[in-house]
C-alpha positions in Angstrom: -3.8 -11.6 8.9 -5.6 -14.6 8.0 -7.4 -14.9 4.5 -11.3 -14.2 4.1 -11.3 -17.9 2.7 -9.5 -20.6 2.5 -10.1 -21.2 -1.3 -8.0 -19.9 -4.1 -9.4 -18.4 -7.4 -7.7 -18.2 -10.7 -9.2 -14.3 -11.2 -10.8 -12.9 -8.3 -11.3 -9.1 -8.6 -13.2 -6.1 -7.2 -13.1 -6.6 -3.4 -15.7 -4.6 -2.0 -16.3 -3.9 2.1 -19.9 -4.6 2.9 -19.8 -2.8 6.3 -23.4 -3.1 7.4 -23.2 -6.9 7.1 -19.3 -7.0 8.1 -18.2 -9.0 5.1 -16.1 -8.9 2.0 -17.7 -9.2 -1.4 -15.6 -10.1 -4.7 -16.1 -11.6 -7.7 -14.6 -14.7 -9.2 -14.5 -13.6 -12.8 -13.6 -17.0 -14.5 -16.5 -18.6 -12.5 -18.9 -16.0 -13.1 -19.8 -15.8 -9.3 -19.9 -13.0 -6.4 -18.2 -14.5 -3.6 -18.2 -13.5 0.3 -15.8 -13.8 3.1 -15.1 -12.6 6.6 -12.2 -10.7 7.9 -10.4 -11.6 11.2 -11.5 -9.9 14.2 -14.0 -7.0 13.2 -11.6 -4.4 14.6 -9.7 -3.7 11.6 -10.1 -3.4 7.6 -8.0 -3.4 5.0 -6.7 -0.2 3.6 -5.2 0.9 0.5 -4.0 -2.1 -1.4 -2.1 -2.0 -5.0 -0.4 -4.7 -7.0 3.1 -4.8 -7.5 4.9 -5.1 -11.0 4.5 -8.9 -11.3 0.8 -8.6 -10.2 0.9 -9.7 -6.5 -1.6 -7.9 -4.4 -0.4 -6.1 -1.3 -2.6 -4.2 1.3 -2.6 -2.5 4.5 -4.7 -3.1 7.3 -6.4 -0.1 9.6 -7.8 0.0 13.1 -11.1 0.6 13.8 -10.6 0.6 17.4 -8.5 3.8 17.7 -4.8 4.5 17.3 -2.3 1.2 16.8 1.1 0.7 16.1 0.2 -3.0 15.1 -1.0 -2.4 11.9 0.3 -4.9 9.0 1.2 -4.6 5.5 0.7 -7.9 3.6 1.3 -9.4 0.1 -1.1 -12.1 -1.2 0.7 -14.1 -3.8 -1.9 -16.9 -5.2 -2.6 -19.0 -1.8 0.0 -17.8 0.4 0.0 -14.4 2.3 3.2 -13.0 3.6 3.7 -10.2 6.3 6.1 -7.5 5.4 5.5 -5.1 8.2 3.7 -5.4 11.5 4.3 -2.2 13.2 2.4 0.5 11.2 0.0 2.9 12.4 -1.6 3.5 9.3 -0.6 1.9 5.7 -1.7 4.5 3.4 -0.1 4.0 0.1 2.1 1.9 -2.2 4.1 2.7 -5.2 7.0 1.3 -7.3 9.2 2.7 -10.1 9.1 1.6 -13.5 11.7 -0.7 -13.0 9.9 -2.4 -10.0 13.4 -2.6 -7.8 12.2 -0.5 -5.0 8.7 -0.2 -3.1 7.7 2.8 -1.6 5.4 2.7 1.2 3.4 5.4 3.3 2.7 4.9 7.5 0.5 8.1 7.5 0.2 8.6 11.2 3.9 8.4 11.5 4.2 11.1 8.8 6.6 8.8 7.0 7.4 7.3 3.4 9.5 4.2 3.6 11.6 2.5 0.8 13.2 -0.8 0.6 14.8 -2.9 -2.1 12.1 -5.1 -4.0 12.4 -8.0 -6.5 9.8 -7.9 -8.8 10.6 -11.4 -9.9 10.1 -13.2 -6.8 8.5 -10.2 -4.5 11.7 -10.6 -2.1 12.1 -7.5 -0.2 14.9 -5.7 1.5 15.1 -3.8 4.7 12.7 -1.0 5.2 14.5 2.4 5.2 13.0 6.1 6.0 12.8 7.8 2.5 10.8 10.9 3.8 9.7 12.1 7.1 7.4 15.0 7.0 7.2 17.5 10.2 3.9 19.5 8.7 1.3 17.2 7.1 0.8 14.1 6.6 1.5 11.7 3.8 -1.6 10.3 2.0 -1.3 8.1 -0.9 1.3 7.3 -3.3 1.9 7.3 -7.3 4.7 6.4 -9.6 5.2 8.6 -12.9 7.9 8.7 -15.3 7.2 12.2 -16.3 9.2 13.8 -13.5 12.7 12.4 -13.6 14.7 15.1 -11.0 12.4 15.5 -8.2 9.5 14.0 -6.0 6.5 16.2 -6.0 3.9 16.5 -3.1 0.8 18.9 -2.5 -0.9 20.4 0.6 -4.3 20.7 -1.1 -5.9 22.2 1.8 -3.1 25.4 1.9 -2.3 25.2 -2.1 1.4 25.1 -1.1 3.5 22.6 -2.9 7.0 20.8 -1.6 9.6 19.2 -3.4 11.9 16.2 -2.3 14.9 15.6 -4.1 15.5 12.0 -5.3 19.0 10.6 -3.8 19.1 7.4 -5.7 21.4 7.3 -8.6 20.2 6.1 -12.0 16.4 6.2 -10.9 14.5 7.0 -14.2 11.2 7.8 -12.6 9.8 9.6 -9.9 9.0 7.0 -7.3 6.9 9.0 -4.9 4.2 11.6 -4.7 1.7 12.5 -2.2 -1.1 14.8 -1.2 -1.0 15.7 3.0 -3.6 16.8 5.3 -2.6 19.6 7.7 
């Protein structure tokens, strides 16, 4: 993955993909301007990004040319891009519990939610491990909430069924993942 532009901005926000013109638009809040950049090869697009507890932006890529197992999850930290994963099928959700010490990420087409250690101070990550693998439906999106403390909750909105997944992390004060699933 390469940056949409070589320049850095103190407060760039609101990225929007302009599909007909194949360009990325965003605003430089402090500069008061709308900016434009191009993505790498036109065969991929950014998909489902989020900011970590320290404000670093993470985003996955989605293949526009059919199924792929080479999609990436990257973190943008100022002017530096770090690749966290380069073997995803569809990066489709990120979440951190309140303490920011774990990161949950979804690979929808593999029906998998991963977890890894995450250090909010410097963004250092541990090895990725399978947290949950679905056999029915596809995880799609994530959230972290302080309201649920004993279980993780997910739903199949098309069928109305609910499922719960016990959290097996001693001392974890929040529910780190909840997802909807498509059947």
